C-alpha positions in Angstrom: -6.6 -63.8 50.3 -7.6 -64.6 46.8 -9.7 -67.5 48.1 -11.7 -65.2 50.4 -12.3 -62.6 47.6 -13.6 -65.4 45.4 -16.0 -66.5 48.2 -17.3 -62.9 48.6 -17.5 -62.4 44.9 -19.6 -65.6 44.5 -21.8 -64.8 47.4 -22.6 -61.3 46.0 -23.1 -62.2 42.5 -25.2 -65.3 43.2 -27.5 -63.2 45.3 -28.4 -61.1 42.2 -28.4 -64.1 39.8 -25.0 -63.7 38.3 -21.8 -65.9 38.2 -19.1 -63.5 38.8 -16.8 -64.5 35.9 -15.5 -61.0 35.1 -14.5 -60.4 38.7 -12.9 -63.8 39.0 -10.8 -62.9 35.9 -9.8 -59.6 37.4 -8.8 -61.1 40.7 -6.7 -63.8 39.1 -4.9 -61.1 36.8 -4.1 -59.0 39.9 -2.9 -62.0 41.7 -0.5 -62.8 38.7 -2.0 -66.1 37.6 -0.9 -67.5 34.2 -2.9 -65.6 31.6 -4.0 -68.6 29.6 -5.4 -70.3 32.6 -7.3 -67.3 33.9 -10.5 -67.6 31.6 -10.5 -71.4 32.2 -10.6 -71.0 35.9 -13.1 -68.1 35.8 -15.4 -70.0 33.6 -15.2 -73.2 35.7 -16.1 -71.0 38.7 -18.9 -69.4 36.8 -20.4 -72.8 36.0 -20.2 -73.9 39.6 -22.0 -70.7 40.9 -24.7 -70.4 38.3 -25.5 -74.1 38.1 -27.0 -74.0 41.6 -28.8 -70.6 40.6 -30.2 -72.1 37.6 -31.3 -75.3 39.3 -33.1 -73.3 42.0 -34.8 -71.0 39.5 -35.9 -73.9 37.5 -37.4 -75.6 40.6 -39.3 -72.3 41.4 -40.6 -72.3 37.8 -39.0 -69.0 37.0 -37.3 -69.8 33.7 -39.3 -68.5 30.7 -38.3 -71.1 28.2 -40.0 -69.6 25.1 -38.1 -66.4 25.8 -34.8 -68.0 26.6 -34.3 -70.7 23.9 -34.1 -68.5 20.8 -31.5 -66.3 22.5 -29.4 -69.1 23.9 -29.4 -70.9 20.7 -27.4 -68.1 19.1 -25.2 -67.1 22.0 -23.9 -70.6 22.8 -22.2 -71.2 19.4 -20.8 -67.5 19.6 -19.3 -68.2 23.0 -17.5 -71.3 21.7 -16.1 -69.2 18.8 -15.1 -66.4 21.1 -13.3 -68.9 23.4 -11.3 -70.2 20.5 -10.0 -66.8 19.5 -6.5 -65.9 20.3 -5.9 -62.4 21.8 -2.9 -60.7 23.4 -2.6 -60.3 27.2 -3.0 -56.5 27.0 -6.0 -56.7 24.8 -7.6 -59.3 27.2 -6.9 -57.1 30.3 -8.2 -54.0 28.5 -11.4 -55.7 27.3 -12.0 -57.1 30.8 -11.4 -53.8 32.5 -13.8 -52.0 30.2 -16.4 -54.8 30.6 -16.2 -54.6 34.5 -16.7 -50.9 34.5 -19.5 -51.0 32.0 -21.3 -53.8 33.7 -20.9 -52.0 37.1 -22.7 -48.9 35.7 -25.3 -51.1 34.2 -25.9 -52.8 37.5 -26.2 -49.5 39.3 -28.9 -48.0 37.0 -30.8 -51.4 36.7 -34.5 -50.9 37.7 -34.6 -54.2 39.5 -37.9 -53.7 41.3 -40.0 -53.4 38.2 -42.8 -56.0 38.0 -44.5 -56.6 34.7 -47.5 -58.5 33.4 -48.0 -60.4 30.3 -49.5 -57.5 28.5 -46.6 -55.2 29.3 -43.9 -57.5 27.9 -42.3 -56.2 24.8 -39.9 -58.8 23.2 -37.7 -56.8 21.0 -36.8 -60.1 19.1 -34.4 -58.9 16.5 -32.4 -56.6 18.9 -32.1 -59.1 21.6 -30.9 -61.8 19.1 -28.2 -59.4 17.9 -27.2 -58.6 21.6 -27.2 -62.3 22.3 -24.8 -63.0 19.5 -22.5 -60.1 20.6 -22.4 -61.2 24.3 -21.9 -64.9 23.5 -18.8 -63.8 21.6 -17.5 -61.6 24.2 -18.3 -64.2 26.9 -16.1 -66.7 25.1 -13.2 -64.2 24.5 -12.7 -62.9 28.0 -14.2 -65.7 30.1 -17.4 -64.5 31.3 -21.0 -65.6 31.0 -22.5 -62.4 29.5 -25.6 -62.3 31.7 -24.5 -59.2 33.7 -24.7 -57.1 30.5 -28.0 -58.7 29.2 -29.9 -58.4 32.5 -29.9 -54.6 32.7 -31.0 -54.4 29.0 -33.9 -56.6 29.7 -34.9 -54.7 32.8 -34.9 -51.5 30.7 -37.0 -53.1 28.0 -39.4 -54.1 30.8 -39.9 -57.5 29.0 -40.1 -59.9 32.0 -40.5 -59.6 35.8 -37.2 -59.1 37.7 -37.1 -62.7 39.1 -37.6 -64.2 35.6 -34.7 -62.0 34.2 -32.5 -63.2 36.9 -33.5 -66.7 36.0 -32.8 -66.1 32.3 -29.5 -64.6 33.3 -28.4 -67.6 35.2 -29.3 -69.9 32.4 -27.6 -67.6 29.8 -24.4 -67.5 32.0 -24.3 -71.3 32.6 -24.6 -72.3 28.9 -22.3 -69.6 27.6 -19.7 -70.5 30.3 -19.8 -74.2 29.3 -19.5 -73.3 25.6 -16.8 -70.7 26.2 -14.9 -73.2 28.3 -14.9 -75.8 25.6 -13.7 -73.1 23.2 -10.8 -72.2 25.6 -9.8 -75.8 25.8 -10.0 -76.0 22.0 -7.8 -73.0 21.6 -5.2 -74.3 24.0 -5.2 -78.0 23.0 -1.7 -77.8 21.5 -0.1 -75.7 24.2 1.9 -76.7 27.1 -0.3 -75.3 29.9 -1.6 -77.7 32.5 -5.3 -78.0 32.9 -5.0 -79.7 36.3 -7.6 -78.0 38.6 -6.4 -79.6 41.7 -4.1 -76.6 42.4 -7.3 -74.5 42.4 -9.5 -76.6 44.6 -9.8 -73.9 47.3 -10.9 -71.4 44.8 -13.5 -73.9 43.5 -14.8 -74.7 47.1 -15.0 -71.0 47.9 -17.2 -70.2 44.9 -19.3 -73.3 45.5 -20.1 -72.4 49.1 -20.4 -68.6 48.5 -22.6 -69.4 45.4 -25.0 -71.6 47.4 -25.3 -69.1 50.2 -25.9 -66.2 47.9 -28.5 -68.0 45.8 -30.5 -69.1 48.8 -30.6 -65.4 49.9 -31.4 -64.2 46.4 -34.3 -66.6 45.9 -35.7 -66.7 49.4 -35.0 -63.4 51.2 -33.4 -60.4 49.4 -35.0 -58.3 46.7 -31.4 -57.8 45.4 -31.4 -53.9 44.8 -29.1 -53.2 47.7 -26.8 -56.1 47.0 -26.7 -55.1 43.4 -25.7 -51.5 44.2 -22.9 -52.8 46.4 -21.7 -55.3 43.8 -21.8 -52.6 41.1 -19.3 -50.5 43.2 -17.0 -53.5 43.8 -17.1 -54.3 40.0 -16.3 -50.7 39.0 -13.4 -50.6 41.5 -11.9 -53.8 40.3 -12.2 -52.7 36.6 -10.5 -49.3 37.3 -7.7 -51.2 39.1 -7.3 -53.6 36.3 -6.9 -50.9 33.7 -4.4 -48.9 35.8 -2.3 -52.1 36.0 -1.8 -52.2 32.3 
């Protein structure tokens, strides 16, 4: 059942340019997986999903590099630091639940259909750098990419067309997930937990297939607004269930 849910989550998230790390974390917690392994598995799945997203967006020339590089350069080190921080299981679950509910509401109000032009773009550089730092830190701590929070903010700022925001989000999630995963490994380097991913091969296969299908539909077919609303409802539901499980 968990494998099927991972497939559905990857498909939905990839359609709108995200990885699904927060939902993978929640599903693993609800399925009673070992808490120290949960962010490692979730970040690994995140990387698998958004790698395909990022590659496709790059091939379609949708990544705005001048906008992306400064923000990523500050979020990636913060994500590693976050991944190396030790927190209790209760704090982890609470932070994840709040993050899910918050991101669900942000996805719901997201004005995805906005199309801007070069003169309309307002790069609120200082604010976005600070947000990037905080999201990188959060991404590493709870095992997400952070793009699900950043994208709605960028839409509200009207700083890029929606497809380029999705492309930035995928790149942001990919690099933060890699950095956060390295931080998680660093944190657990002296523990007895096993990092053998062979036991999770079906989860990895599910997110790979779901992510490829979702990304194809996201780039080629869907505008994303309906799928985004459905995904936001799913995320809010899972977040509430997670908090109630504490």
